[in-house]
ZADO-1210 file (C-alpha; in nm, 4 decimals, padded with zeros to 6 digits):
<atoms>
<atom x="-01.5792" y="00.5264" z="-04.4736" code="MET" pos="1"/>
<atom x="-01.4069" y="00.2175" z="-04.3918" code="GLN" pos="2"/>
<atom x="-01.6220" y="-00.0987" z="-04.2753" code="ASP" pos="3"/>
<atom x="-01.4845" y="-00.1979" z="-03.9658" code="LEU" pos="4"/>
<atom x="-01.4031" y="-00.5538" z="-03.7734" code="ASP" pos="5"/>
<atom x="-01.2162" y="-00.6599" z="-03.4618" code="GLU" pos="6"/>
<atom x="-00.9705" y="-00.5582" z="-03.6305" code="PHE" pos="7"/>
<atom x="-00.9476" y="-00.2295" z="-03.7742" code="THR" pos="8"/>
<atom x="-01.1346" y="-00.0801" z="-03.4860" code="VAL" pos="9"/>
<atom x="-00.8576" y="-00.1066" z="-03.3029" code="THR" pos="10"/>
<atom x="-00.6488" y="00.1365" z="-03.5676" code="ASP" pos="11"/>
<atom x="-00.9329" y="00.3805" z="-03.6232" code="ALA" pos="12"/>
<atom x="-00.9594" y="00.4458" z="-03.2380" code="ALA" pos="13"/>
<atom x="-00.6473" y="00.5447" z="-03.2159" code="LEU" pos="14"/>
<atom x="-00.6183" y="00.7377" z="-03.5041" code="ALA" pos="15"/>
<atom x="-00.8871" y="00.9536" z="-03.3719" code="GLN" pos="16"/>
<atom x="-00.6661" y="00.9725" z="-03.0940" code="MET" pos="17"/>
<atom x="-00.4030" y="01.0910" z="-03.2925" code="GLU" pos="18"/>
<atom x="-00.3772" y="01.4708" z="-03.1668" code="ALA" pos="19"/>
<atom x="-00.4152" y="01.4264" z="-02.7777" code="THR" pos="20"/>
<atom x="-00.2014" y="01.7323" z="-02.6466" code="ALA" pos="21"/>
<atom x="-00.0395" y="01.5545" z="-02.3975" code="SER" pos="22"/>
<atom x="00.2868" y="01.3275" z="-02.5462" code="PRO" pos="23"/>
<atom x="00.2332" y="01.0754" z="-02.2441" code="ARG" pos="24"/>
<atom x="-00.1319" y="01.0970" z="-02.1984" code="LEU" pos="25"/>
<atom x="-00.1408" y="00.9606" z="-02.5646" code="LYS" pos="26"/>
<atom x="00.1030" y="00.7401" z="-02.4992" code="GLN" pos="27"/>
<atom x="-00.0927" y="00.5806" z="-02.1949" code="ILE" pos="28"/>
<atom x="-00.3956" y="00.5766" z="-02.4184" code="MET" pos="29"/>
<atom x="-00.2751" y="00.3916" z="-02.6918" code="ASP" pos="30"/>
<atom x="-00.1295" y="00.1371" z="-02.5057" code="ALA" pos="31"/>
<atom x="-00.4636" y="00.0748" z="-02.2969" code="ALA" pos="32"/>
<atom x="-00.6641" y="00.0856" z="-02.6458" code="VAL" pos="33"/>
<atom x="-00.4071" y="-00.2294" z="-02.7656" code="ARG" pos="34"/>
<atom x="-00.4166" y="-00.3904" z="-02.4977" code="HIS" pos="35"/>
<atom x="-00.7761" y="-00.3944" z="-02.4277" code="LEU" pos="36"/>
<atom x="-00.8739" y="-00.4460" z="-02.7313" code="HIS" pos="37"/>
<atom x="-00.5750" y="-00.7758" z="-02.7860" code="ALA" pos="38"/>
<atom x="-00.7784" y="-00.9123" z="-02.4763" code="PHE" pos="39"/>
<atom x="-01.1565" y="-00.8950" z="-02.5815" code="ALA" pos="40"/>
<atom x="-01.0272" y="-01.0605" z="-02.9074" code="ARG" pos="41"/>
<atom x="-00.7628" y="-01.2930" z="-02.6880" code="ASP" pos="42"/>
<atom x="-01.0857" y="-01.4630" z="-02.4632" code="VAL" pos="43"/>
<atom x="-01.3537" y="-01.3651" z="-02.7669" code="ASP" pos="44"/>
<atom x="-01.5191" y="-01.1599" z="-02.5486" code="LEU" pos="45"/>
<atom x="-01.9261" y="-01.2382" z="-02.5010" code="THR" pos="46"/>
<atom x="-02.1524" y="-00.8855" z="-02.5192" code="PRO" pos="47"/>
<atom x="-02.3092" y="-01.0499" z="-02.1782" code="GLU" pos="48"/>
<atom x="-01.9766" y="-01.1059" z="-02.0478" code="GLU" pos="49"/>
<atom x="-01.8564" y="-00.7228" z="-02.1602" code="TRP" pos="50"/>
<atom x="-02.1920" y="-00.6242" z="-01.9754" code="LEU" pos="51"/>
<atom x="-02.1002" y="-00.8425" z="-01.5999" code="GLN" pos="52"/>
<atom x="-01.7380" y="-00.6183" z="-01.6383" code="GLY" pos="53"/>
<atom x="-01.9457" y="-00.2953" z="-01.6690" code="ILE" pos="54"/>
<atom x="-02.1277" y="-00.3862" z="-01.3911" code="GLN" pos="55"/>
<atom x="-01.8717" y="-00.4991" z="-01.1480" code="PHE" pos="56"/>
<atom x="-01.6345" y="-00.2188" z="-01.2168" code="LEU" pos="57"/>
<atom x="-01.9518" y="00.0158" z="-01.1408" code="THR" pos="58"/>
<atom x="-02.0237" y="-00.1790" z="-00.8548" code="ALA" pos="59"/>
<atom x="-01.6453" y="-00.0992" z="-00.7449" code="VAL" pos="60"/>
<atom x="-01.6964" y="00.2464" z="-00.7955" code="GLY" pos="61"/>
<atom x="-01.9747" y="00.2521" z="-00.6003" code="GLN" pos="62"/>
<atom x="-01.8220" y="00.1010" z="-00.2982" code="ALA" pos="63"/>
<atom x="-01.6244" y="00.3880" z="-00.2635" code="CYS" pos="64"/>
<atom x="-01.6313" y="00.6075" z="00.0307" code="THR" pos="65"/>
<atom x="-01.4284" y="00.8428" z="00.2178" code="PRO" pos="66"/>
<atom x="-01.2939" y="00.5631" z="00.4377" code="ILE" pos="67"/>
<atom x="-01.2942" y="00.2740" z="00.1500" code="ARG" pos="68"/>
<atom x="-01.1079" y="00.2306" z="-00.1618" code="GLN" pos="69"/>
<atom x="-01.2477" y="-00.0436" z="-00.3658" code="GLU" pos="70"/>
<atom x="-01.0535" y="00.0317" z="-00.6364" code="PHE" pos="71"/>
<atom x="-00.7064" y="00.0394" z="-00.4594" code="ILE" pos="72"/>
<atom x="-00.8116" y="-00.2605" z="-00.3533" code="LEU" pos="73"/>
<atom x="-00.8903" y="-00.4111" z="-00.6293" code="LEU" pos="74"/>
<atom x="-00.5548" y="-00.2800" z="-00.7723" code="SER" pos="75"/>
<atom x="-00.3550" y="-00.4709" z="-00.4821" code="ASP" pos="76"/>
<atom x="-00.5729" y="-00.8431" z="-00.5525" code="VAL" pos="77"/>
<atom x="-00.4674" y="-00.8191" z="-00.8709" code="LEU" pos="78"/>
<atom x="-00.0974" y="-00.7374" z="-00.8423" code="GLY" pos="79"/>
<atom x="-00.1066" y="-00.4659" z="-01.0262" code="LEU" pos="80"/>
<atom x="-00.0157" y="-00.2148" z="-00.7543" code="SER" pos="81"/>
<atom x="00.2982" y="-00.4783" z="-00.7042" code="ALA" pos="82"/>
<atom x="00.3649" y="-00.4065" z="-01.0411" code="VAL" pos="83"/>
<atom x="00.3885" y="00.0073" z="-01.0358" code="VAL" pos="84"/>
<atom x="00.5467" y="-00.0231" z="-00.7118" code="ASN" pos="85"/>
<atom x="00.7877" y="-00.2117" z="-00.8113" code="ALA" pos="86"/>
<atom x="00.8466" y="00.0076" z="-01.1671" code="LEU" pos="87"/>
<atom x="00.8626" y="00.2917" z="-00.9302" code="HIS" pos="88"/>
<atom x="01.1572" y="00.1340" z="-00.7229" code="ASP" pos="89"/>
<atom x="01.3290" y="00.0997" z="-01.0810" code="ARG" pos="90"/>
<atom x="01.3321" y="00.4684" z="-01.1345" code="LYS" pos="91"/>
<atom x="01.5040" y="00.5337" z="-00.8457" code="ALA" pos="92"/>
<atom x="01.8931" y="00.7018" z="-00.8940" code="ARG" pos="93"/>
<atom x="01.9358" y="00.4795" z="-00.5875" code="GLU" pos="94"/>
<atom x="01.7430" y="00.1737" z="-00.3641" code="LEU" pos="95"/>
<atom x="01.7005" y="00.1836" z="00.0682" code="GLY" pos="96"/>
<atom x="01.5206" y="-00.0274" z="00.1986" code="SER" pos="97"/>
<atom x="01.2621" y="-00.2823" z="00.0641" code="GLN" pos="98"/>
<atom x="00.9590" y="-00.1368" z="-00.0381" code="SER" pos="99"/>
<atom x="00.5612" y="-00.2135" z="00.0174" code="SER" pos="100"/>
<atom x="00.2064" y="-00.1719" z="-00.0496" code="LEU" pos="101"/>
<atom x="00.0844" y="00.1524" z="00.1194" code="LEU" pos="102"/>
<atom x="-00.2633" y="-00.0141" z="00.0947" code="GLY" pos="103"/>
<atom x="-00.5714" y="00.1584" z="00.1311" code="PRO" pos="104"/>
<atom x="-00.6074" y="00.1735" z="00.4544" code="PHE" pos="105"/>
<atom x="-00.3401" y="00.4711" z="00.5039" code="TYR" pos="106"/>
<atom x="-00.4764" y="00.8297" z="00.6702" code="ARG" pos="107"/>
<atom x="-00.3223" y="01.1289" z="00.6712" code="GLU" pos="108"/>
<atom x="-00.3681" y="01.3701" z="01.0014" code="GLY" pos="109"/>
<atom x="-00.2137" y="01.0840" z="01.2456" code="ALA" pos="110"/>
<atom x="-00.0920" y="01.2217" z="01.5677" code="PRO" pos="111"/>
<atom x="00.2259" y="01.3090" z="01.6346" code="ALA" pos="112"/>
<atom x="00.3570" y="01.1147" z="01.9041" code="LEU" pos="113"/>
<atom x="00.6347" y="01.1251" z="02.1619" code="PRO" pos="114"/>
<atom x="00.8991" y="00.8825" z="02.1046" code="LEU" pos="115"/>
<atom x="00.8217" y="00.5956" z="02.3390" code="GLY" pos="116"/>
<atom x="00.4542" y="00.6434" z="02.2902" code="ALA" pos="117"/>
<atom x="00.1698" y="00.3456" z="02.2650" code="GLN" pos="118"/>
<atom x="-00.0108" y="00.3932" z="01.9098" code="ILE" pos="119"/>
<atom x="-00.3213" y="00.1751" z="02.0255" code="VAL" pos="120"/>
<atom x="-00.5651" y="00.3437" z="02.2787" code="HIS" pos="121"/>
<atom x="-00.6672" y="00.0546" z="02.4442" code="ASN" pos="122"/>
<atom x="-00.4431" y="-00.2335" z="02.4010" code="PRO" pos="123"/>
<atom x="-00.5802" y="-00.5720" z="02.5422" code="THR" pos="124"/>
<atom x="-00.2752" y="-00.7747" z="02.3894" code="ALA" pos="125"/>
<atom x="00.0837" y="-00.7404" z="02.5603" code="PRO" pos="126"/>
<atom x="00.3036" y="-00.4895" z="02.4696" code="GLU" pos="127"/>
<atom x="00.5856" y="-00.5139" z="02.1965" code="ILE" pos="128"/>
<atom x="00.8347" y="-00.2110" z="02.0661" code="VAL" pos="129"/>
<atom x="00.9743" y="-00.1604" z="01.7505" code="LEU" pos="130"/>
<atom x="01.2599" y="-00.0087" z="01.7356" code="TYR" pos="131"/>
<atom x="01.5586" y="00.1062" z="01.5115" code="GLY" pos="132"/>
<atom x="01.7665" y="00.3558" z="01.3472" code="THR" pos="133"/>
<atom x="01.6661" y="00.5752" z="00.9924" code="VAL" pos="134"/>
<atom x="02.0198" y="00.5944" z="00.8294" code="THR" pos="135"/>
<atom x="02.1027" y="00.6304" z="00.4544" code="ASP" pos="136"/>
<atom x="02.2383" y="00.3990" z="00.2663" code="ASN" pos="137"/>
<atom x="02.6035" y="00.5040" z="00.3753" code="ALA" pos="138"/>
<atom x="02.4906" y="00.4363" z="00.7165" code="GLY" pos="139"/>
<atom x="02.4998" y="00.8285" z="00.8097" code="THR" pos="140"/>
<atom x="02.1962" y="00.8867" z="01.0998" code="PRO" pos="141"/>
<atom x="01.9332" y="01.0537" z="00.9404" code="VAL" pos="142"/>
<atom x="01.8107" y="01.3351" z="01.2182" code="PRO" pos="143"/>
<atom x="01.4161" y="01.4413" z="01.2526" code="ASN" pos="144"/>
<atom x="01.2929" y="01.1750" z="00.9923" code="ALA" pos="145"/>
<atom x="00.9290" y="01.1182" z="00.9675" code="LEU" pos="146"/>
<atom x="00.7929" y="00.7811" z="01.0274" code="ILE" pos="147"/>
<atom x="00.4415" y="00.7192" z="00.9697" code="GLN" pos="148"/>
<atom x="00.2835" y="00.3933" z="01.1581" code="VAL" pos="149"/>
<atom x="-00.0269" y="00.2235" z="01.1299" code="TRP" pos="150"/>
<atom x="-00.1918" y="-00.0879" z="01.1674" code="GLN" pos="151"/>
<atom x="-00.4990" y="-00.3682" z="01.2491" code="THR" pos="152"/>
<atom x="-00.5687" y="-00.3696" z="01.6268" code="SER" pos="153"/>
<atom x="-00.5151" y="-00.6980" z="01.8310" code="GLU" pos="154"/>
<atom x="-00.8147" y="-00.8441" z="01.6371" code="ARG" pos="155"/>
<atom x="-00.7284" y="-00.7798" z="01.2634" code="GLY" pos="156"/>
<atom x="-00.8922" y="-00.5014" z="01.2308" code="LEU" pos="157"/>
<atom x="-00.8022" y="-00.1082" z="01.1023" code="TYR" pos="158"/>
<atom x="-00.9800" y="00.2101" z="01.2833" code="ASP" pos="159"/>
<atom x="-01.1201" y="00.2883" z="00.9464" code="LEU" pos="160"/>
<atom x="-01.2938" y="-00.0693" z="00.9874" code="GLN" pos="161"/>
<atom x="-01.3516" y="-00.0911" z="01.4327" code="GLU" pos="162"/>
<atom x="-01.4374" y="00.2554" z="01.4671" code="GLY" pos="163"/>
<atom x="-01.6241" y="00.3547" z="01.1076" code="HIS" pos="164"/>
<atom x="-01.3626" y="00.6429" z="01.0053" code="GLY" pos="165"/>
<atom x="-01.4910" y="00.8757" z="01.3540" code="ASP" pos="166"/>
<atom x="-01.1660" y="00.7937" z="01.5623" code="VAL" pos="167"/>
<atom x="-00.7879" y="00.7685" z="01.4657" code="MET" pos="168"/>
<atom x="-00.6044" y="00.4827" z="01.6561" code="ASP" pos="169"/>
<atom x="-00.3411" y="00.2330" z="01.5930" code="MET" pos="170"/>
<atom x="-00.1540" y="00.5072" z="01.4019" code="ARG" pos="171"/>
<atom x="00.0921" y="00.7255" z="01.4978" code="GLY" pos="172"/>
<atom x="00.3622" y="00.9899" z="01.3495" code="ASN" pos="173"/>
<atom x="00.7051" y="00.9795" z="01.4926" code="PHE" pos="174"/>
<atom x="01.0380" y="01.2025" z="01.4244" code="ARG" pos="175"/>
<atom x="01.3738" y="01.0555" z="01.4597" code="THR" pos="176"/>
<atom x="01.6095" y="01.1852" z="01.7147" code="GLY" pos="177"/>
<atom x="01.9589" y="01.3778" z="01.6433" code="ALA" pos="178"/>
<atom x="02.0772" y="01.0339" z="01.6310" code="ASP" pos="179"/>
<atom x="01.8455" y="00.8561" z="01.3787" code="GLY" pos="180"/>
<atom x="01.7354" y="00.6201" z="01.6394" code="LYS" pos="181"/>
<atom x="01.3025" y="00.5881" z="01.7033" code="PHE" pos="182"/>
<atom x="01.1202" y="00.3439" z="01.9619" code="HIS" pos="183"/>
<atom x="00.7709" y="00.3042" z="01.9769" code="PHE" pos="184"/>
<atom x="00.5300" y="00.0850" z="02.1595" code="ARG" pos="185"/>
<atom x="00.2013" y="-00.1162" z="02.0150" code="THR" pos="186"/>
<atom x="00.0677" y="-00.4254" z="02.0179" code="VAL" pos="187"/>
<atom x="00.1384" y="-00.7518" z="01.7706" code="ARG" pos="188"/>
<atom x="-00.1324" y="-00.6819" z="01.4866" code="PRO" pos="189"/>
<atom x="-00.3528" y="-00.9761" z="01.3431" code="LEU" pos="190"/>
<atom x="-00.3774" y="-01.1264" z="01.0275" code="GLY" pos="191"/>
<atom x="-00.6689" y="-01.0103" z="00.8378" code="TYR" pos="192"/>
<atom x="-00.8900" y="-01.0770" z="00.5580" code="SER" pos="193"/>
<atom x="-00.9314" y="-00.8070" z="00.3105" code="ILE" pos="194"/>
<atom x="-01.3262" y="-00.6854" z="00.3316" code="PRO" pos="195"/>
<atom x="-01.4971" y="-00.8977" z="00.1509" code="MET" pos="196"/>
<atom x="-01.8532" y="-00.7821" z="00.1532" code="ASP" pos="197"/>
<atom x="-01.7829" y="-00.5639" z="-00.1495" code="GLY" pos="198"/>
<atom x="-01.6980" y="-00.6494" z="-00.5448" code="PRO" pos="199"/>
<atom x="-01.4046" y="-00.7236" z="-00.5208" code="VAL" pos="200"/>
<atom x="-01.4511" y="-00.9495" z="-00.2144" code="GLY" pos="201"/>
<atom x="-01.6958" y="-01.1239" z="-00.4195" code="ALA" pos="202"/>
<atom x="-01.4094" y="-01.1784" z="-00.7081" code="LEU" pos="203"/>
<atom x="-01.1407" y="-01.3053" z="-00.4687" code="VAL" pos="204"/>
<atom x="-01.4250" y="-01.5782" z="-00.3185" code="HIS" pos="205"/>
<atom x="-01.4584" y="-01.6520" z="-00.6721" code="ARG" pos="206"/>
<atom x="-01.1297" y="-01.7630" z="-00.7409" code="GLN" pos="207"/>
<atom x="-01.1064" y="-01.9650" z="-00.4723" code="ASN" pos="208"/>
<atom x="-00.8599" y="-01.7402" z="-00.2849" code="ARG" pos="209"/>
<atom x="-00.8145" y="-01.7341" z="00.0944" code="HIS" pos="210"/>
<atom x="-00.7987" y="-01.3435" z="00.0644" code="GLY" pos="211"/>
<atom x="-00.5799" y="-01.3287" z="00.4163" code="MET" pos="212"/>
<atom x="-00.2688" y="-01.0602" z="00.3990" code="ARG" pos="213"/>
<atom x="-00.0191" y="-01.1914" z="00.7412" code="PRO" pos="214"/>
<atom x="00.0192" y="-00.9507" z="01.0493" code="SER" pos="215"/>
<atom x="00.2013" y="-00.6377" z="00.9275" code="HIS" pos="216"/>
<atom x="00.3136" y="-00.2912" z="01.0528" code="ILE" pos="217"/>
<atom x="00.3034" y="-00.0140" z="00.7738" code="HIS" pos="218"/>
<atom x="00.5697" y="00.2423" z="00.8044" code="CYS" pos="219"/>
<atom x="00.5787" y="00.5793" z="00.5726" code="LEU" pos="220"/>
<atom x="00.9457" y="00.7589" z="00.6098" code="ILE" pos="221"/>
<atom x="01.0523" y="01.0768" z="00.4642" code="SER" pos="222"/>
<atom x="01.3087" y="01.3441" z="00.5208" code="ALA" pos="223"/>
<atom x="01.4106" y="01.6351" z="00.3182" code="ASN" pos="224"/>
<atom x="01.6658" y="01.5073" z="00.0638" code="GLY" pos="225"/>
<atom x="01.5349" y="01.1837" z="00.0718" code="TYR" pos="226"/>
<atom x="01.2981" y="00.9151" z="-00.1164" code="ARG" pos="227"/>
<atom x="01.0277" y="00.8368" z="00.0521" code="GLU" pos="228"/>
<atom x="01.0238" y="00.5192" z="00.1462" code="LEU" pos="229"/>
<atom x="00.6514" y="00.3121" z="00.1392" code="VAL" pos="230"/>
<atom x="00.7222" y="-00.0333" z="00.3349" code="THR" pos="231"/>
<atom x="00.6134" y="-00.2776" z="00.5856" code="ALA" pos="232"/>
<atom x="00.7035" y="-00.4733" z="00.8125" code="LEU" pos="233"/>
<atom x="00.5399" y="-00.8507" z="00.7999" code="TYR" pos="234"/>
<atom x="00.6104" y="-01.0707" z="01.1151" code="PHE" pos="235"/>
<atom x="00.7684" y="-01.4377" z="01.0134" code="ALA" pos="236"/>
<atom x="00.5142" y="-01.7121" z="01.1953" code="ASP" pos="237"/>
<atom x="00.1615" y="-01.5534" z="01.0815" code="ASP" pos="238"/>
<atom x="00.0596" y="-01.8655" z="00.8304" code="PRO" pos="239"/>
<atom x="-00.0151" y="-01.6675" z="00.5376" code="ASN" pos="240"/>
<atom x="00.3793" y="-01.5062" z="00.5155" code="ILE" pos="241"/>
<atom x="00.4426" y="-01.6801" z="00.2131" code="GLY" pos="242"/>
<atom x="00.0618" y="-01.6383" z="00.0409" code="SER" pos="243"/>
<atom x="-00.0045" y="-01.2918" z="00.0445" code="ASP" pos="244"/>
<atom x="-00.3368" y="-01.1845" z="-00.1536" code="THR" pos="245"/>
<atom x="-00.1921" y="-00.8554" z="-00.2541" code="VAL" pos="246"/>
<atom x="00.1537" y="-00.9355" z="-00.3258" code="PHE" pos="247"/>
<atom x="00.3281" y="-00.7033" z="-00.0406" code="GLY" pos="248"/>
<atom x="00.5750" y="-00.9753" z="00.1448" code="VAL" pos="249"/>
<atom x="00.9287" y="-00.9324" z="00.0505" code="SER" pos="250"/>
<atom x="01.2258" y="-01.1365" z="00.2708" code="GLN" pos="251"/>
<atom x="01.3819" y="-00.8308" z="00.4108" code="SER" pos="252"/>
<atom x="01.0868" y="-00.7460" z="00.5398" code="LEU" pos="253"/>
<atom x="00.9818" y="-01.0531" z="00.7293" code="VAL" pos="254"/>
<atom x="01.0663" y="-00.9704" z="01.1538" code="VAL" pos="255"/>
<atom x="00.9925" y="-01.1682" z="01.4950" code="GLN" pos="256"/>
<atom x="00.9085" y="-00.9933" z="01.7862" code="ALA" pos="257"/>
<atom x="01.1591" y="-01.1636" z="02.0335" code="ALA" pos="258"/>
<atom x="01.3529" y="-01.0384" z="02.4301" code="ASP" pos="259"/>
<atom x="01.6556" y="-00.8117" z="02.3214" code="ASP" pos="260"/>
<atom x="01.8591" y="-00.6897" z="02.6303" code="PRO" pos="261"/>
<atom x="01.9329" y="-00.4000" z="02.3757" code="ALA" pos="262"/>
<atom x="01.5471" y="-00.2420" z="02.3372" code="SER" pos="263"/>
<atom x="01.5173" y="00.0863" z="02.4957" code="PRO" pos="264"/>
<atom x="01.1579" y="-00.0354" z="02.6574" code="LEU" pos="265"/>
<atom x="01.2950" y="-00.3328" z="02.8602" code="PRO" pos="266"/>
<atom x="01.1162" y="-00.6089" z="02.9425" code="GLY" pos="267"/>
<atom x="00.8989" y="-00.6421" z="02.6133" code="LEU" pos="268"/>
<atom x="00.9465" y="-00.8059" z="02.3361" code="GLN" pos="269"/>
<atom x="01.0734" y="-00.6139" z="02.0596" code="ALA" pos="270"/>
<atom x="01.1806" y="-00.5967" z="01.7042" code="VAL" pos="271"/>
<atom x="01.4108" y="-00.3792" z="01.5786" code="ARG" pos="272"/>
<atom x="01.4716" y="-00.2957" z="01.2319" code="TYR" pos="273"/>
<atom x="01.6491" y="00.0171" z="01.0469" code="ASP" pos="274"/>
<atom x="01.5158" y="00.1443" z="00.7853" code="PHE" pos="275"/>
<atom x="01.7984" y="00.3034" z="00.4972" code="ARG" pos="276"/>
<atom x="01.6397" y="00.6140" z="00.2940" code="LEU" pos="277"/>
<atom x="01.8021" y="00.6884" z="-00.0726" code="ALA" pos="278"/>
<atom x="01.8923" y="01.0065" z="-00.1371" code="HIS" pos="279"/>
<atom x="01.6181" y="01.1703" z="-00.3922" code="ALA" pos="280"/>
<atom x="01.6559" y="01.2593" z="-00.7658" code="ALA" pos="281"/>
<atom x="01.5648" y="01.6411" z="-00.7996" code="PRO" pos="282"/>
<atom x="01.1919" y="01.6641" z="-00.8387" code="GLY" pos="283"/>
<atom x="01.1570" y="01.2940" z="-00.7507" code="GLU" pos="284"/>
<atom x="00.7669" y="01.2401" z="-00.6230" code="THR" pos="285"/>
<atom x="00.4770" y="00.9668" z="-00.6060" code="GLY" pos="286"/>
<atom x="00.4132" y="00.6662" z="-00.3813" code="ARG" pos="287"/>
<atom x="00.1831" y="00.4129" z="-00.4807" code="VAL" pos="288"/>
<atom x="-00.1232" y="00.4887" z="-00.3028" code="GLY" pos="289"/>
<atom x="-00.3059" y="00.7411" z="-00.1280" code="ALA" pos="290"/>
<atom x="-00.5561" y="00.8496" z="00.2135" code="ASP" pos="291"/>
<atom x="-00.8791" y="00.7378" z="00.0696" code="PRO" pos="292"/>
<atom x="-01.0935" y="01.0550" z="00.1966" code="SER" pos="293"/>
<atom x="-00.8532" y="01.2896" z="-00.0933" code="LYS" pos="294"/>
<atom x="-00.9302" y="01.0784" z="-00.3420" code="LEU" pos="295"/>
<atom x="-01.2824" y="01.1065" z="-00.2829" code="ALA" pos="296"/>
<atom x="-01.2493" y="01.5254" z="-00.2473" code="LYS" pos="297"/>
<atom x="-01.0933" y="01.4893" z="-00.6053" code="ALA" pos="298"/>
<atom x="-01.3502" y="01.2523" z="-00.7111" code="ALA" pos="299"/>
<atom x="-01.6371" y="01.5503" z="-00.6596" code="GLU" pos="300"/>
</atoms>
């Protein structure tokens, strides 16, 4: 038996995991152990700090519900979601439009709406229209593509926050026409603070970060034979456009509503954005995020 110190315990832990049946699980856990041990040595982690970390992660788990995903929020504010998203994009055989974060407020089962419909039940702000065409990278229109959209209200809250998850609002699923075109009505969403009433918000507050996300509309676009596109459009005049607390903004995704004579709904300010879908590699799957209710059921 060997007496272990802060260095040799790493090798001992790796040796015990040597018989892991799954090569990928072994690779991931080997790296996780090496980095976690190195982190503890690097900061000279004390027992009190270790326990505080355990308590924090416990609180994060306890804050998760079918309508709130605190662990995805933690991943977002640490930039980990953005890293995983970038790694996922790097594996694509080709890239279409720039991707962005799915975020912790995505929900499956939004209502299917006809083109031109309003996604906000009772808007109290001026309507705008979002329109464009879904194509492949060669510019060929993609008919019958599914476009899932969701956003905050003009008050800066998602339906999961305003209605406690009992009613879907500010969401809709649309299908492109034979020409690949789409359009729908909405209101300008308000930039918002991430939830600050939980452990992740408390951490952000202690780091003296503003915790704000710039105004944006989420889009999840899919079609047979194409790589699923998870992205969002960000409004250029939001004061936090350059300091998104979850690192989701890319320059190519920045838009502005303006008068547009080419809009399919004249008289409304419009945002035009044409999305490009990349062809999918065989068996390509995966998105960075999930419906909170699905994760809650999986944990039961």
